N, C-alpha and C positions, 0 to 999 in steps of 0.2 A: 503491500497498499506504499504509494508515494503522498509524501505530505501535504499541507492542506494548503490551499494558495493562497497569499496575503496577497484581499484587494484594496479595493476604494472604500472612504467610512472608517468608522473602526476610531469617531465621536471617543465614544468613555473610555478603552482603554488607552488615548492619548493623551483624555486628560486624568485618567488615574496616573501617569511619568508626570504630566508636564504640570498639571494643576488646572485651574477653572472646574463649570458643572461643564458637562455636555453644553448645553444652549450656550456659553459666554462662547465658544468658540465658531472660527468662519469654517465649515468644512467648500475646502477646494479639490477636496480626492477622489472627485465620480466622474463619471461624465451626463450627469439629470438635472437635468431645466432646474435650476433654482427656483422657480416661479412655479409652485406650480399650481395648475386652474383651477378654473370654483367646480366642485362639486356639483353632477347637476341632482335635484330632486330624485330622494328612491321610492317606490314605490316598498310599506310596510310586508308587505308578498315576498317579495325578492329576500329577506331577513327570516321571515318567517316557516316562507317553507323550503324542500330542495330544490337548487336550481329547476327550473320548470323545462321544460322541450322550446317552446315558444321563445326560451332567449337566447338559449343557446342557438335557437337558427336567427334571432335578429342578430342578433353579434357576430354569426357567421358570414351573412348576410351584406351586412354595413362594412366589415374586411373585407370582401370581393371588391367591394367597390370604392370603399378605402388605399385598398392596397392596387387594384388595376390587377387584382391578380388573374390567370392563370391557372386549370389544374382542375380539385374542387373546392368547395368550400372551404376558407383559410381555418381550421382547428384552431380553438380556444387554447391554449393549457395552462397553468400555473407562476408560469415563466416562463422564457427557453431557461432558465438553468435546468429545471425538472425534464430536458427530456434532451438535455447536453447526455446529461445520463445514463437516456439510452438508443445513442447509440453506436453503441458498439453493438448493441441487438441484430443494427443495422446488413454488420457484417459477417463473411465467411472466420471460421478458426484461420488462421497462417496469416492468411492477406493481410496486404501493409496500410498505414494508416499514412497520409501526407497532408501539414498542414503549413500551408501557404507562411511564415512566423518573422515573426516573432510578432504572439497576439494575447488575446487574451489564452491565457493559461491552464482553463478548466478543460477545454478541449483535449487537450495531450494528455494531463490528467484519466478522464476519464474515463480516456481509454490504455495508458500503459497501468493504468488499473484492475483492465482489463484482459488482461494476456496478452495484448496487441503494441508491434514497434512501430516508432512512431519516426518519421522523415522530418524535420521542420526545409521547409523547398521554400525560394523565394521565385520562380516562373513557373508558366504550368511545361516550361520546357523538360525541366525533373524531374514530372512524374513518369510509370514504368507501370507494367502491367497485372506489377505485381500492388498494386496498391488498390484495396477496394474502396478503396472510399475521401477525399479531399475534403477537407475544411478550408475553405476561403470567405476572409471577415470583410466586409465592405461596405465603407468607409472602414480601414482599421482602426481598432483600437491596439496597443495605444499613436500610434506611426501618422495613421491619418490616412494610408498607402491608401488609389480606388481602381479598381480596372470599370473598365471602359466593362458595360450590357454583351456589345458582339463581339468582345473577346472571352468572357463569361461564357458565351452559348458555344467558342469554341475547345474552349478547356472540358465545360461536358460531357461534347461529340468525346474528346482527347475519352473521359472517363467508362463513355457508353462505348467502347470499340474493345474492354477487356471486361467488361460486365462488373465495373466500378459506379460507387455514387456520388452525386456534388452535394455538399452542401456549400450555402451560400448563407450566411448570416450577416441582415442587413439591422443589427442593434436601434444603429447611430442614422438609419436610412428615412426616416420621413425628413429629412430638413436637406437630404438629397436623391430625391425622388429619380430626376433622371439616369442615373446612378443604379435601379432597381431592378431585378430583373421576374420581377413577381408575376410580370405577366404570364411569364412564359413557363412556366410551371409544368405549363398543359402541354405545351411544345415538347419539351425535352423529361420524361418520364422516371428522368434515372437524378433529377436539378429536386433541391429540399430549400426551401427557403426558412429566416427565424429571423422572427418581427419581433421588437420588444417594444411595450406598447409607453412603458412605463417609463421610462427614459426623457422622451419625449415633452409627453406631460405633465413634468413632473411628480406623479407618481407611481415608485421607485415600488413604495411602500404594497401598493395592492397584489403586488406577482399576477400579472399580468402579461403571456404572450400571443406571437402566435406561428402554428403553421403550418406551409403555406405551397404543395405538392401536387402531385396525381393521388387520387383519390386509395389504392390499394396502399401506399404509404404511410397515409392518415389514417385509413381502417386500422395499419396495427399500430399507429403510434393510441386512439383512441381506445384499441383490448390493452396497451398498458394501463394506460393512466388511471383507467378503471369508471366507473359511473361518477360525476361529482366531481369531477376534477379542479373543476376554476365557481368563485362561489353564483350566488345569483346579483348581489351586490356587484363583483367587477363586472359579471356579463352584458349590464345597465348603465353602469359606464362608459366599458367602449360604444358602445350604440350611439349611446349620447354626445361623447367627444366623440367619435370618431363621423358621424354623419352631420357634426353644424361643421361650422367655420371655422377653421385653423391659423386661419393670416396672421394673428391677433398674438398667437403664439410664437408661430414663423418671426416675426416683425419682432418680439421682443427679445427673445435667444442671439439673432442677430443683433439686435442692437447689444448686449450685455457681450456678446463675443470681439465686440469693435473698443468694449470698454474694456477689458481685459488683458488684448493685444494690446492696448494705448497702453498700458501700465508694464508690462513688459516689456513694449519700445523702451519707455523711459528710462529701465533701472540696467541699458542694457546687455538683455539678457536676448539668448542663441533659438530665435524661435526653426524648429524644425520638423516642425508636423503637427497633424490636432485636423482634427474635427468642428464642426458648428459646435459640436457642445463643451471642447475642452484643450487648451493649446498644452505643444510637448515642446521641453528647452531640455537643449547643453548646455549642461554645464563643467568645465574640469572636479568643484568642490558642491558636484552637486545636494550631495547625501548631509553636506554641512550644512545649507543652503536649508534642504529639509526639516533637520532639526532648530535654526532657527527661528525656523517660522511657527512650530512650533510652539517655540518658548514663547512668540507670540498668540499661540493657541490661533494657529491657521492651518489648517493639517494640509497638506499633497501627496502625490502619491510617486514613492517612488518606487524604485528597481533594480530588484538581485542583479538579473542578467545582465542592465546594463546598468552600472553605476554612476555616469556624469549624464541621464534623463531625471526630469519630474515632466511629471504630469497634470495640468494645475485645470479646475473646471471655471466654469463661473460662476460670477460674484454673484448676489439675487437683486443689485443696487449700485448704484454711484457708491454711496457709502461702505461699502464692502472694498470693492475698488481704491476708494482712500485708504482704507486698513491695509491694506493689499502695497500697498505702493509708500505707506509709510516701514511698515514691516522691511522691505525693501531698499528703501533709502537705506535704513539703519547696519543693514548687512553689510553691506561695503563687497560684493560682488566683486571678488578678482576679472 
């Protein structure tokens, strides 16, 4: 069993080490919209009853329109982390796994724990007939690297030629819809797309995601997850928010991203990547900078495999930007 992955978040643990209450901290360690949308009204029946079929159907149909998806209707799941754990069941024993990396560490961990050999690759030409499944995060976390849909389609065809699957994680895809291959999930029966709900809407605690794929794949995931995998209130929230106007959410995220990058440039920090929901910087003393910010009760995300990297998420407002700017100014990074 491989060691647990260190993720963003963890304010309680940070506060125990550096002081302050969790609510005193500015959490910039995640890639989650820092301004959660207003929750819609949820009828009492959604809380009182097990999730009724009409709630599931409404969420699936709304998600199909929101993601412009092909294949079967998107399957709601209790966060995409829940289905990452199930991916090894799709691959025959003895085949290898390819992961376009570096990226979200739970993919490699799930496969290694299931006994699979994992190869980190950079380009599609590194795929071989031995690979039974390839994982591509687009836009990537934490580098922000992107692949165009036409190139992903070519990779899906390449994998299909030797009976392999292609998993595309579009957790940060809501702000980059032109990169999505959700519409192609029906055209390629070996293509699986994961979408996150909570990152864009700022509701990660809801634990909701969607799987987009051909119907046989969706049926397997549904069987493995069992009945009532997603709560009724989560289904109602998804239906109402994805069925509404999201332009204000997009605009606020973009404004917060501009605020963050202005602070980082003012501090002469080298920006090397990111998505609309976070920025990746490189600094020769990144760990020291991380510790300095923790002392100011600001949490960022460092990486054991890339000690010169820091991932910095969005502050909720200009006050948060100013707080980060003040802390960076006192750090005197070289």
